[in-house]
KEDOFI-642654 format. One record per atom (N, C-alpha, C): residue in three letters; x, y, z. Coordinates in steps of 0.05 Angstrom, whole numbers, plus 32768, in hexadecimal, padded with zeros to 4 digits. Layout:
% KEDOFI-642654
ALAXYZ;...
//
This chain:
% KEDOFI-642654
UNK845A85A588A0;UNK845A859388B3;UNK847A859088C5;UNK847C858988DB;UNK8493858C88E3;UNK84AD857088E2;UNK84CA856F88D8;UNK84CD855B88D8;UNK84D7855588E8;UNK84E6853488E0;UNK84E9852B88FF;UNK8507852988F5;UNK852185308910;UNK8542853C890A;UNK854485318928;UNK85578520892B;UNK856F8524893F;UNK857E85458957;UNK857085468962;UNK858785628974;UNK85AD85548975;UNK85BF8561896E;UNK85D7855A8980;UNK85D0855C898A;UNK85E38535899D;UNK85DD853689BA;UNK85C1853789D3;UNK85AC852E89BF;UNK8593852B89CB;UNK8591850B89C0;UNK858984F789C5;UNK857C84D889B7;UNK855784E789B3;UNK854F84D189A1;UNK853384D789A1;UNK851484DD89AF;UNK851E84CE89D2;UNK851484D689E6;UNK851484F289F3;UNK8523850089E0;UNK852E851689F6;UNK854985188A07;UNK854B85008A01;UNK855E85048A23;UNK857B84FC8A17;UNK859085148A28;UNK85AC851B8A23;UNK85BF85018A1E;UNK85D085048A06;UNK85DD84E08A01;UNK85F884F589FC;UNK860684E98A00;UNK862D84F58A06;UNK863C84D389EB;UNK864684E789EB;UNK865D84D589D1;UNK867784D689DC;UNK867B84B489D0;UNK869B84B489E2;UNK86A784B789C9;UNK86BA84B589DB;UNK86D384C589BD;UNK86D584A589AC;UNK86CA849789A9;UNK86CC8489899A;UNK86BE84838989;UNK869E84998997;UNK868C84958989;UNK86798481898E;UNK8675847689A5;UNK865E846B89AE;UNK8651847D89B9;UNK863A847389B2;UNK8620848489C2;UNK8619848A89E1;UNK8624848C8A03;UNK8614848F8A1C;UNK85FF84A08A1A;UNK85EA84958A33;UNK85D984A48A45;UNK85F184A58A60;UNK85E084B88A69;UNK85FA84C38A83;UNK85DD84B38A96;UNK85E484A68AA6;UNK85D584A18AB1;UNK85C584AB8AC7;UNK859F84978AD1;UNK85A284B38AE9;UNK859D84AD8AFC;UNK859084B78B16;UNK859884AD8B30;UNK858584918B40;UNK857584848B2F;UNK8576846A8B2C;UNK858384638B29;UNK8596845F8B1B;UNK85AE84448B15;UNK85B884508B24;UNK85C884688B28;UNK85E384638B39;UNK85D0845B8B59;UNK85B1845F8B5C;UNK85B584488B72;UNK85B284398B7D;UNK85AF842B8B63;UNK85A6840D8B5F;UNK85C583FB8B5B;UNK85DE84128B5C;UNK85F784018B5B;UNK860984068B7F;UNK85FA84188B89;UNK8601841F8BAC;UNK85EB841A8BBD;UNK85E183FF8BA3;UNK85D083F68BBC;UNK85C883D28BB8;UNK85C583C58BCD;UNK85BD83A28BD4;UNK85AA83A18BDC;UNK85A083978BC0;UNK857A838D8BC8;UNK857583778BD5;UNK855C836F8BE8;UNK855C83568BEF;UNK853E83478BEB;UNK853283418BEB;UNK851B83378BDD;UNK8514831F8BF1;UNK84EC832B8BF2;UNK84F6831C8C16;UNK84D083138C0E;UNK84CA82FD8C25;UNK84AD83008C20;UNK849B82DD8C39;UNK848A82E98C3E;UNK847682DB8C52;UNK848182E78C67;UNK846D83008C68;UNK846C83178C7B;UNK8458831F8C80;UNK8447832A8C9D;UNK8428832E8C9A;UNK8423832E8C83;UNK83F783348C76;UNK83FA83438C65;UNK83EC83628C71;UNK83DE83568C89;UNK83EC837A8C90;UNK8400838E8C9B;UNK841A83828C96;UNK842E838C8C97;UNK842B83B38C7F;UNK844183C08C8C;UNK844383D68C77;UNK845983DA8C7C;UNK846383EE8C6E;UNK847983E98C59;UNK848583FF8C77;UNK8489840C8C86;UNK8491841B8C9F;UNK849C84088CAA;UNK848783EF8CB6;UNK848883DA8CC3;UNK849983C68CCA;UNK84AB83C28CA6;UNK84B983BB8C98;UNK84D483BB8C92;UNK84CB83E08C96;UNK84E983E68C90;UNK84FD83EE8CA9;UNK84E083E68CC4;UNK84EE83F78CDA;UNK84FC83DE8CE8;UNK84F483BF8CD4;UNK84FE839E8CE0;UNK851B83A68CCE;UNK851F83A58CB3;UNK853483A98CA7;UNK854883BF8CB4;UNK854183D28CC4;UNK854483EE8CC5;UNK856483D08CD0;UNK856883C78CF0;UNK856F83C98CFE;UNK858683B08CEE;UNK858083AF8CD0;UNK85A083988CD0;UNK85AA83B38CB7;UNK85A283CB8CB3;UNK85BB83DD8C9C;UNK85A283FA8C99;UNK85B184038C89;UNK85B284168C7E;UNK859C841C8C68;UNK857B841C8C69;UNK856F84148C5E;UNK856A84368C50;UNK8564841F8C2D;UNK8566842C8C14;UNK854784448C01;UNK853A84198C04;UNK851D842C8C00;UNK8515840B8C0C;UNK850484058C09;UNK84E383E68C0D;UNK84D483EB8C04;UNK84CE83D48BEA;UNK84B983D58BD4;UNK84A883C68BE3;UNK849083C28BE4;UNK848183B18BE0;UNK846583AF8BC5;UNK846A83A08BB1;UNK845883A88BA8;UNK844183A18BA9;UNK842983A18B99;UNK8410839E8B91;UNK841283838B8C;UNK841D83758B78;UNK840E83548B6F;UNK8420833D8B85;UNK840A83308B8E;UNK841E83178B96;UNK842F83088B80;UNK843A82E48B91;UNK844D82DC8B80;UNK843C82C88B7D;UNK844B82B48B6E;UNK844282A08B60;UNK842982948B72;UNK843582968B89;UNK841D82808BA4;UNK8418828C8BB8;UNK841082AB8BA5;UNK83FA82C18BB4;UNK83FC82CF8BC7;UNK841882C98BC5;UNK842082D48BE1;UNK843082F58BD9;UNK843983048BEE;UNK844083228BEC;UNK8458831B8BEE;UNK845583318BDF;UNK8486832D8BE2;UNK849683458BDC;UNK84A583518BED;UNK84BD83688BE1;UNK84D3836F8BEA;UNK84D7837A8BD5;UNK84F583878BD9;UNK850283A18BFC;UNK852183938BFE;UNK851E83A98C0C;UNK854083AC8C03;UNK854F83D18BF7;UNK857683D08BFA;UNK857183D88C06;UNK858E83CF8C0D;UNK85A283E38C23;UNK85B483F28C19;UNK85B484078C28;UNK85C684178C20;UNK85E2840F8C25;UNK85F2840F8C1D;UNK861B84128C34;UNK862183FB8C39;UNK861883DE8C26;UNK861983C58C2C;UNK863983B88C32;UNK864B83AF8C4C;UNK866383B18C42;UNK866A839B8C2F;UNK865F837C8C4B;UNK865C836C8C3E;UNK8642835E8C3D;UNK864B83548C2A;UNK862883488C1B;UNK861583358C28;UNK863083188C28;UNK863483008C3A;UNK8624830D8C5C;UNK862F83198C6E;UNK862D83208C87;UNK860F83208C85;UNK860783368C7C;UNK85EB83448C7A;UNK85D4832A8C71;UNK85DD831E8C54;UNK85D383068C54;UNK85D382EF8C6E;UNK85DA82F58C7E;UNK85E182DA8C8A;UNK85C982E78CA8;UNK85D283038CA8;UNK85CB830F8CC7;UNK85A7830C8CB5;UNK85A5830F8CA2;UNK8584831D8C91;UNK857482FC8C9E;UNK858082E18C98;UNK857882C38C93;UNK856B82B88CAB;UNK855982D38CD0;UNK855382D98CDC;UNK854082FA8CF1;UNK852B82FB8CD3;UNK851E83118CCF;UNK84FD830A8CDA;UNK84FD830A8CF0;UNK84DB83048CED;UNK84CF83218CF6;UNK84B883198CF5;UNK849C83388CFE;UNK8487832E8D00;UNK848C832E8D21;UNK848383188D2F;UNK847B82FB8D33;UNK846682EC8D24;UNK846B82D68D31;UNK847E82C98CFE;UNK848482D78CF8;UNK847A82D38CCE;UNK849782D68CDA;UNK84B082BC8CC8;UNK84C782C58CBE;UNK84C282C38C9A;UNK84D982E88C97;UNK84D982DF8C86;UNK84F182DE8C6A;
//
């Protein structure tokens, strides 16, 4: 029978951990965590049912550098589709927000 034990420097999930000088344990942050720190997320809704990610990507690309466009398969409480776009290298969030106040796809205002 195999004994349970922890290897030094590895947590129970097999991931590396790093100890600080004061004894705290901290895991190294991954790529996704770093990407989230470098991007600004924007929630949008009210777009055509047949709209594809690449079409929405092209619309939002006019307003800044895009990191990701995500449209989940699930619907909101009102039964409508929604999505998120992540902008990279945003200098002024309030300026971006004011520019995104008038985004249209066909006859749909996002």
